[in-house]
C-alpha positions in Angstrom: 114.4 65.3 -49.9 114.1 61.1 -50.4 112.3 60.3 -53.8 108.9 58.9 -52.4 109.4 55.3 -51.8 107.8 52.2 -53.9 104.8 50.9 -51.6 102.0 47.7 -52.0 99.3 46.3 -50.5 100.5 44.0 -46.9 104.1 45.9 -46.8 105.0 47.6 -43.5 106.2 50.7 -43.3 106.5 53.2 -41.1 104.1 55.8 -39.8 105.7 58.5 -37.2 107.2 56.2 -34.9 104.6 53.0 -35.5 105.0 50.2 -37.8 102.2 50.1 -40.2 100.7 48.3 -42.7 99.3 49.0 -46.7 96.0 48.9 -47.7 96.3 50.5 -50.7 98.2 52.8 -52.7 96.5 55.7 -54.5 97.5 56.9 -57.4 97.4 60.3 -59.0 94.9 61.1 -55.9 94.5 64.1 -53.3 93.4 61.9 -51.5 97.0 61.2 -50.2 99.4 58.7 -51.6 97.9 55.7 -49.4 95.7 53.8 -47.1 97.3 52.1 -44.0 96.6 50.7 -41.0 98.6 50.8 -37.8 97.7 50.3 -33.4 96.9 53.1 -31.8 96.4 52.1 -27.7 95.7 48.4 -29.5 93.3 49.9 -31.5 93.6 49.5 -35.6 92.9 53.3 -36.8 92.7 53.6 -41.0 94.5 56.4 -42.1 95.6 58.1 -45.5 98.9 59.3 -46.1 101.3 61.0 -47.7 104.9 61.1 -48.4 106.5 64.7 -47.4 110.1 63.5 -49.0 111.6 62.3 -45.6 108.8 60.4 -43.7 104.9 59.3 -44.2 102.4 61.7 -42.9 99.4 62.2 -41.9 97.5 63.1 -46.3 94.5 65.8 -44.1 96.0 67.5 -41.1 93.2 67.5 -38.6 91.8 63.7 -39.4 92.0 61.2 -36.6 90.9 58.0 -39.4 88.7 55.8 -38.6 88.1 52.6 -36.2 89.6 50.3 -39.5 87.6 47.2 -37.7 84.6 48.7 -38.5 85.4 47.8 -42.5 85.5 44.8 -43.1 87.5 45.6 -46.4 90.9 46.4 -44.2 90.2 43.3 -41.6 92.6 41.1 -43.6 95.0 44.8 -44.0 94.2 45.1 -39.5 95.2 40.8 -39.3 98.5 41.5 -40.8 99.4 44.0 -38.8 99.1 42.6 -35.3 99.9 39.2 -36.2 103.8 41.0 -37.0 104.0 42.3 -33.6 103.1 39.6 -32.5 
């Protein structure tokens, strides 16, 4: 089991097979380790994730995330994600 990687807002990480961008890092939270945005079929999705010891995974099973474009605070991170993938 690998130690949880240090992450910071704006950093790119792997979420499953997807590239994601960290938006917020939680400290002492039951909401997971950080909040990310990633693209699913071209749609920006925001979701809380946790470190499993091997990879980043959904913090709460069954959570499908939200459409990140509906939150103005996530827009800068969506822009970073789209720029890095273009």
